[in-house]
C-alpha positions as CSV (number, residue, x, y, z in Angstrom):
1,M,-7.2,36.6,-123.5
2,Q,-3.7,35.3,-124.7
3,E,-3.0,33.5,-121.6
4,H,-6.2,31.3,-121.7
5,S,-5.4,30.3,-125.2
6,R,-1.7,29.9,-124.5
7,R,-2.7,27.4,-121.4
8,A,-5.5,26.0,-123.6
9,Q,-3.0,24.5,-126.4
10,C,-1.8,22.5,-123.8
11,A,-4.6,20.4,-123.2
12,P,-4.7,17.6,-125.3
13,F,-8.2,16.6,-125.4
14,R,-9.7,16.6,-129.1
15,Q,-6.2,17.2,-130.4
16,N,-4.5,13.7,-130.8
17,P,-6.3,10.3,-132.2
18,R,-5.6,8.4,-129.0
19,T,-7.8,10.9,-126.8
20,E,-10.0,11.4,-129.1
21,R,-10.9,7.5,-129.4
22,A,-11.0,7.6,-125.5
23,H,-13.3,10.4,-125.4
24,A,-15.5,8.5,-128.0
25,R,-15.5,5.5,-125.7
26,R,-16.2,7.9,-122.8
27,V,-19.1,10.0,-123.9
28,H,-20.1,11.0,-120.2
29,A,-16.6,12.2,-119.5
30,M,-16.2,15.7,-118.2
31,V,-13.0,17.7,-118.9
32,A,-12.5,20.6,-116.4
33,F,-9.7,23.1,-117.0
34,I,-7.8,23.7,-114.2
35,H,-4.5,25.8,-115.0
36,A,-2.9,25.3,-111.6
37,E,0.8,25.0,-110.7
38,I,1.4,21.6,-109.1
39,T,4.0,19.6,-107.5
40,V,5.2,16.9,-109.4
41,G,7.7,13.8,-109.0
42,A,9.4,13.4,-112.4
43,V,12.3,11.5,-113.5
44,F,14.4,13.4,-115.9
45,K,16.4,11.2,-118.8
46,N,18.5,11.7,-121.8
47,G,17.2,15.5,-122.0
48,R,13.6,14.5,-121.3
49,A,11.3,14.5,-118.6
50,F,8.6,11.5,-117.5
51,P,6.1,12.3,-114.7
52,R,5.9,9.4,-112.3
53,W,3.2,11.3,-109.9
54,F,1.8,14.6,-109.0
55,L,-0.4,16.4,-105.9
56,Y,-3.6,17.0,-106.9
57,R,-6.7,18.1,-104.4
58,G,-4.4,16.9,-101.5
59,R,-4.2,13.5,-103.0
60,K,-1.1,11.8,-104.9
61,I,-2.0,10.6,-108.2
62,S,0.4,8.1,-109.8
63,V,0.8,8.3,-113.3
64,K,0.3,4.6,-115.1
65,E,1.4,6.0,-118.5
66,V,2.2,9.2,-120.4
67,T,-0.1,8.6,-123.3
68,Y,1.4,11.8,-125.3
69,F,4.0,14.2,-125.3
70,W,4.8,17.4,-127.3
71,E,6.9,20.6,-127.1
72,K,5.2,23.9,-128.1
73,R,7.0,27.1,-128.1
74,Q,6.2,30.9,-126.6
75,G,8.7,33.0,-128.7
76,A,11.9,32.0,-127.2
77,L,10.5,29.8,-124.7
78,I,9.6,26.0,-124.6
79,V,6.7,24.9,-122.9
80,F,6.5,20.5,-122.6
81,C,3.2,19.4,-122.5
82,F,2.2,15.6,-121.0
83,A,-1.0,13.8,-121.4
84,V,-1.0,11.2,-118.7
85,T,-3.5,8.7,-117.1
86,D,-3.6,7.4,-113.6
87,G,-5.8,4.5,-115.2
88,A,-9.0,6.0,-114.6
89,N,-8.6,9.6,-115.7
90,L,-6.7,11.9,-118.2
91,Y,-4.6,14.7,-116.9
92,S,-2.9,17.6,-119.1
93,L,0.2,18.6,-117.5
94,S,2.6,21.0,-118.6
95,F,6.5,21.8,-117.5
96,R,7.9,25.4,-118.0
97,P,11.8,25.1,-117.5
98,E,12.6,28.4,-117.3
99,K,10.4,28.5,-114.3
100,L,11.2,24.8,-113.5
101,A,7.1,24.9,-112.5
102,W,4.7,22.3,-113.6
103,S,1.0,23.0,-114.3
104,L,-2.1,20.9,-114.4
105,E,-4.0,22.2,-117.1
106,A,-7.0,19.9,-117.6
107,V,-8.6,16.8,-116.0
108,E,-10.9,14.5,-117.8
109,D,-12.9,12.5,-115.6
110,S,-14.4,9.4,-116.6
């Protein structure tokens, strides 16, 4: 139970004004909570990560924009969360530096 609620906190849907407005425009959008480890191509600069692409269902998804970024703590650990878009869909990614692992938390299809 704790694992599900911890991961759900990385889903930006309905948590920030920008995605809230986007959701209001896309009434028929569907959110799927994935919670799967993925391969990500990212640039690390000035102590921050910038995801550029990731592999999802055998496809390479190019990140056109990081729409929102935030950090959260899990005890002594920090998880970096990203809301990104490919121009059509909104994805929630998380990065756990202690494991050097990326996860796809959720997808909002348009």
